[in-house]
C-alpha positions as CSV (number, residue, x, y, z in Angstrom):
1,M,77.9,23.2,-36.4
2,N,78.3,23.6,-40.2
3,K,79.1,19.9,-40.6
4,I,75.9,19.0,-38.7
5,I,73.8,21.4,-40.9
6,R,75.4,19.9,-44.1
7,K,74.6,16.3,-42.9
8,Y,71.1,17.4,-42.0
9,L,70.6,18.9,-45.5
10,F,72.1,15.8,-47.1
11,V,69.7,13.5,-45.3
12,L,66.8,15.8,-46.1
13,L,67.8,15.8,-49.8
14,I,67.8,12.0,-49.9
15,F,64.5,11.8,-48.1
16,S,63.0,14.3,-50.6
17,S,64.3,12.3,-53.5
18,I,62.8,9.1,-52.2
19,Q,59.5,10.8,-51.5
20,S,59.5,12.3,-55.0
21,T,60.2,8.9,-56.6
22,Y,57.5,7.2,-54.6
23,S,55.0,9.8,-55.4
24,Q,55.8,9.6,-59.2
25,S,55.5,5.8,-59.1
26,A,52.2,6.0,-57.2
27,A,50.9,8.5,-59.8
28,L,51.9,6.2,-62.7
29,Q,50.2,3.2,-61.0
30,D,47.0,5.3,-60.6
31,S,47.2,6.1,-64.3
32,I,47.4,2.4,-65.1
33,A,44.4,1.7,-62.9
34,K,42.5,4.4,-64.7
35,G,43.4,2.8,-68.0
36,N,42.2,-0.6,-66.7
37,Q,38.9,1.0,-65.7
38,Q,38.5,2.5,-69.2
39,Y,39.2,-0.8,-70.7
40,T,36.6,-2.7,-68.6
41,S,34.2,0.0,-69.6
42,A,34.9,-0.7,-73.3
43,K,36.5,2.7,-73.8
44,Y,39.4,1.1,-75.7
45,A,40.7,4.3,-77.4
46,D,40.8,6.2,-74.1
47,A,42.6,3.3,-72.5
48,V,45.2,3.3,-75.2
49,K,45.8,7.0,-74.7
50,T,46.1,6.5,-70.9
51,Y,48.5,3.6,-71.2
52,E,50.6,5.3,-73.9
53,A,50.9,8.4,-71.7
54,V,52.4,6.2,-68.9
55,A,54.8,4.5,-71.3
56,A,55.9,7.9,-72.7
57,K,57.2,8.7,-69.2
58,G,59.6,5.8,-69.4
59,F,57.7,3.5,-67.2
60,E,57.9,-0.2,-68.1
61,S,56.0,-3.2,-66.6
62,F,54.5,-6.4,-67.9
63,E,51.0,-5.2,-66.8
64,L,51.4,-1.9,-68.8
65,Y,52.5,-3.5,-72.0
66,Y,50.0,-6.4,-71.8
67,N,47.0,-4.2,-71.1
68,L,48.1,-1.8,-73.8
69,G,48.3,-4.7,-76.2
70,N,44.8,-5.8,-75.3
71,A,43.4,-2.3,-75.7
72,L,45.1,-1.9,-79.1
73,Y,43.8,-5.2,-80.2
74,K,40.3,-4.2,-79.3
75,S,40.9,-1.0,-81.2
76,N,41.8,-3.1,-84.3
77,N,45.4,-1.8,-84.2
78,I,46.9,-5.3,-84.8
79,T,50.5,-4.1,-85.5
80,Y,51.0,-2.2,-82.3
81,A,49.1,-4.8,-80.3
82,I,51.8,-7.3,-81.5
83,L,54.5,-4.9,-80.5
84,N,53.2,-4.5,-77.0
85,Y,52.5,-8.2,-76.5
86,E,56.1,-8.8,-77.5
87,R,57.4,-6.2,-75.1
88,A,55.2,-7.8,-72.3
89,L,56.7,-11.2,-73.0
90,K,60.2,-9.9,-72.8
91,L,59.5,-8.9,-69.1
92,S,57.5,-12.1,-68.3
93,P,58.4,-14.7,-71.0
94,N,56.3,-17.5,-69.4
95,H,53.0,-15.7,-69.2
96,E,50.4,-18.0,-70.9
97,D,47.7,-15.4,-71.6
98,A,50.2,-13.1,-73.3
99,K,51.7,-15.9,-75.4
100,F,48.2,-17.0,-76.4
101,N,47.1,-13.4,-77.3
102,L,50.2,-12.8,-79.3
103,E,49.8,-16.1,-81.3
104,M,46.1,-15.2,-82.0
105,T,47.0,-11.7,-83.1
106,K,49.8,-12.8,-85.3
107,R,47.3,-14.9,-87.3
108,Q,45.9,-11.7,-88.7
109,V,49.3,-10.6,-90.2
110,V,49.6,-10.9,-94.0
111,D,53.0,-12.6,-94.0
112,N,52.9,-16.2,-92.9
113,I,56.5,-17.2,-92.4
114,D,57.3,-20.7,-91.2
115,L,59.7,-20.9,-88.2
116,L,63.1,-22.2,-89.1
117,P,63.3,-25.7,-87.6
118,E,66.1,-26.3,-85.1
119,P,67.3,-29.5,-83.4
120,G,65.3,-30.6,-80.5
121,F,68.0,-30.0,-77.9
122,L,68.6,-26.5,-79.1
123,R,64.9,-25.7,-79.1
124,W,64.7,-27.2,-75.5
125,W,67.7,-25.1,-74.5
126,H,66.3,-21.9,-75.8
127,E,62.9,-22.6,-74.2
128,L,64.7,-23.2,-70.9
129,I,66.5,-19.9,-71.0
130,S,63.3,-18.1,-71.9
131,S,61.2,-19.8,-69.3
132,R,62.2,-17.2,-66.6
133,P,62.9,-13.5,-66.6
134,A,66.4,-12.2,-65.9
135,D,65.7,-11.3,-62.3
136,S,64.5,-14.8,-61.5
137,W,67.6,-16.4,-63.0
138,G,69.7,-13.9,-61.0
139,T,68.1,-14.9,-57.8
140,H,68.7,-18.6,-58.5
141,S,72.4,-17.8,-59.3
142,L,72.9,-15.8,-56.1
143,I,71.3,-18.4,-53.8
144,S,73.2,-21.3,-55.4
145,F,76.5,-19.3,-55.1
146,F,75.9,-18.8,-51.3
147,L,75.1,-22.5,-51.1
148,F,78.4,-23.2,-52.8
149,L,80.3,-21.0,-50.3
150,L,78.6,-22.8,-47.4
151,L,79.4,-26.3,-48.8
152,F,83.0,-25.2,-49.5
153,A,83.4,-24.1,-45.9
154,L,82.0,-27.4,-44.7
155,F,84.5,-29.2,-47.0
156,L,87.4,-27.3,-45.4
157,F,86.3,-28.2,-41.9
158,A,85.2,-31.8,-42.6
159,T,87.1,-34.3,-40.5
160,T,86.4,-37.5,-42.5
161,I,87.2,-38.4,-46.1
162,R,83.6,-39.3,-46.9
163,N,82.3,-35.9,-45.6
164,K,85.0,-34.1,-47.7
165,Q,84.0,-36.0,-50.8
166,V,80.3,-35.3,-50.3
167,T,80.6,-31.6,-49.6
168,F,83.2,-31.2,-52.4
169,W,80.9,-32.6,-55.1
170,L,77.9,-30.9,-53.8
171,A,79.8,-27.6,-53.9
172,I,80.8,-28.3,-57.5
173,V,77.1,-28.9,-58.4
174,A,76.1,-25.7,-56.6
175,L,78.8,-23.6,-58.4
176,T,77.9,-25.1,-61.8
177,Y,74.3,-24.3,-61.3
178,S,75.2,-20.8,-60.2
179,L,77.3,-20.2,-63.3
180,L,74.6,-21.6,-65.6
181,T,71.8,-19.6,-64.2
182,F,74.0,-16.5,-64.2
183,S,74.6,-17.0,-68.0
184,F,70.8,-17.5,-68.5
185,G,70.1,-14.3,-66.7
186,S,72.7,-12.4,-68.7
187,S,71.1,-13.7,-71.9
188,Q,67.7,-12.6,-70.8
189,R,69.0,-9.2,-69.7
190,S,70.7,-8.8,-73.0
191,K,67.4,-9.1,-74.8
192,L,66.0,-6.3,-72.6
193,V,68.9,-4.0,-73.0
194,H,69.9,-4.4,-76.7
195,H,66.5,-4.5,-78.3
196,N,67.7,-6.9,-81.1
197,S,64.2,-7.5,-82.4
198,G,61.4,-5.4,-83.9
199,V,58.0,-5.3,-85.6
200,I,57.4,-4.0,-89.1
201,T,55.1,-0.9,-88.8
202,E,54.9,0.2,-92.4
203,R,52.1,-1.2,-94.6
204,S,54.5,-2.8,-97.0
205,V,58.3,-2.8,-97.0
206,R,60.7,-4.0,-99.7
207,M,63.5,-6.1,-98.2
208,K,66.8,-5.6,-100.1
209,G,69.8,-7.7,-100.6
210,S,72.1,-4.8,-99.7
211,P,71.7,-1.6,-97.7
212,S,70.8,0.6,-100.7
213,E,67.7,1.6,-102.6
214,S,69.4,0.1,-105.7
215,G,69.9,-3.3,-103.9
216,T,68.2,-6.4,-105.2
217,E,64.6,-6.8,-104.0
218,L,64.2,-10.0,-102.1
219,F,60.8,-9.9,-100.5
220,I,57.9,-7.6,-99.8
221,L,57.1,-7.6,-96.1
222,H,54.0,-6.3,-94.4
223,E,53.1,-4.6,-91.1
224,G,52.9,-6.6,-88.0
225,L,55.7,-9.0,-88.9
226,S,58.2,-9.7,-86.0
227,V,61.8,-9.8,-87.1
228,Q,65.3,-10.2,-85.5
229,I,67.8,-7.3,-86.0
230,T,71.3,-8.6,-86.9
231,D,73.2,-5.5,-88.1
232,K,72.9,-1.7,-88.8
233,L,74.5,0.5,-91.4
234,G,73.5,4.1,-91.5
235,D,69.7,4.3,-91.7
236,W,69.5,0.7,-92.9
237,I,69.0,-2.4,-90.7
238,E,69.7,-6.0,-91.5
239,I,66.9,-8.3,-90.4
240,R,66.5,-12.0,-90.1
241,L,63.1,-13.6,-90.7
242,A,61.7,-16.6,-88.8
243,D,62.6,-18.9,-91.7
244,G,66.3,-17.8,-91.6
245,N,66.2,-15.4,-94.6
246,K,68.1,-12.1,-94.2
247,G,67.9,-8.8,-95.9
248,W,68.0,-5.0,-95.4
249,V,65.2,-2.5,-94.7
250,K,65.1,1.1,-93.7
251,E,65.2,1.6,-89.9
252,S,62.1,3.7,-90.1
253,A,60.2,0.7,-91.3
254,L,60.1,-0.9,-87.9
255,I,60.0,-0.2,-84.2
256,R,62.3,-2.1,-81.8
257,I,60.7,-4.3,-79.2
């Protein structure tokens, strides 16, 4: 009898947990819908507060960051609009409207840094990896791996040399594609997890040649500039600019994307 009661309570606990999670998710979606309504009514400051309250609860989605970026842009908060457009594109890197809005918003940033040119193949390779989110690459990898297993099984049971050759090479192609897409997904997932990029949020920042106030001053950077984070030492962060130049700034000078 006691075992039955414990099992019943365990199932009840799981059900309650699922119900609580669903209710919380529904409430957050309702808040986003409220923010959308405020935005369409041109109440941009109210929409910003609503979206930020959702984000403060740890909720993340492309829609949230994209709409928050739009509301911030309409509120003339260019720096944080860029930050949220960047966050939206990390979740949906191929979204044309988000890419366009980010590009237009970046034109209002003081610093105009030319992108470091890279060979055509490398540029194409990086664009290919960034063309899909991590989950999409993961789905491709999983499907192609199951296809590899099916083809390998057909290879084992094939009765003619020609069928063995065909299934063998098709299996190799499927396995290669599975491994490639798995590496692409891992690369995209790493961007989401490690937050190795950021946006300068202080009005002006002195970039140093070393992680010290006495370090040689290299450049003066301004708010809204997107940078890559390459190292950290104490409360100093090494950053790389789009043109390849590196230097150190205080961690408090930026917010990670």
